[in-house]
N, C-alpha and C positions, 0 to 999 in steps of 0.2 A: 343656762339650765333653768332659770326662773321662768322663762317663757314656755318651757316644755312641761315642767312639773309644777304642780300646785304648791308653791312654797309661800310662806307667810308674807314675804316682801314683794311678791309679784305685782300686786296692784299699784303699790307706790313706785316701783321701778317703771312700770308701763307709763304712769303719769309723768314721771320725771324725764323720760326720754322724748323730748320734743323734736329731735332731729335724729337721723340715722346714726347708729352707734358705729364707732371705728374700733377694730380690735385686731390683734395679731392673728394671723392665719392659724396659729397654734390653738386658738379657742375653738375653731371649727373641729379640729381633731379631738380636743378634750370633750366637747359636747357630744359628738357622735360616739366616742368610746363609752362615755358614761351612759348614754341612752341604750346602747347595745347591752351594757352590763346590767342596768337597772330595770329597763322595760323596753325590750326591742320593738314592740308593736308601735312605739311612739316615734320611730325613726322618720316616718314621713312628716310628722309634725315638726320634728327637729330640723329636717331639711328645709321646710317652709320657713320656719322662724329664722334660720341662718341666712336666708336671702335678704333679710332686713339689715344685715350688718355689712359694712364696708371693711373688707379684710385687707390688711397690709402684710406684705411679705416679710419674712424673717430675714432681714438683710445682713450683710457683713457688719454694717454699722451697729445694728441691734445686738448681734452676737458679741462684737467688740466691747460694747457698752456693758453688757451683762458679765462678760469675762473680767472686766476691770473693777467690778464690785469687790471691795475689800472685806476683810473678816468682820468688820462692824456691820455689814449688811447681811442679815440672817434670813436669806431667801433660798428656798429650794430652787432647783434649776429651772423648772417651767415657770415658776412665779418670777424669777429673775428676768426671764425673756419678756414676760408681760410688762414688768416695770421698765425694763430697758426700752421696750417699744414705746411706752408712754413718754419717756424722756426724749427719745428720738423724735417723736411727733411734736413735742413742745407746745407751742401756742396754737397748733392746729386742733387741739382737744381742750375740753374744759377741765379734765382731770381723769382719774381712773376710777372705774366702778368696781368695787370689791367688797366682799363681806368677810374676808379672811383677816383675822386680827393681826397676824404676823405681816401680811402684805400691807395692811393699813399702816401699821407703825413704821415699817421701812419706807414706804412711799412718802409718808408725811415727813420723815426725817430727811428725805432727799428733795423736799420742797414741792412735791406733787400734790395737787388738790385731790382729796379722796371723797368720793360720793358713795354712800351706802343707803339708798332710798328705802325707807321702811324698816331699817334696822333699829332694834331697841338698844339704846346706848346705856 
């Protein structure tokens, strides 16, 4: 989203991404739905920016990992899929990029490095 809309953290995020991002294919759907809802004329830009991301399938392993989160993990369903994807990828990624406070807290509690370039702490 930060690559499509002019959000305050955009410049820091662009600078921080020194290699192609990896994300759940769920992110592609989330971005397109948000763009259609917020500003449909930006869909071409969204599609272009999405080509810069390497998407991974929502596998049975990802779903099983998300399903196994216990009550002490307070993530909504879609966020649970993103965090489970990060756990499944393990050392193939440096961490998870998010600006969502609940996702940050839960990911950190699970030992995932969290990156929020440009966020005011």
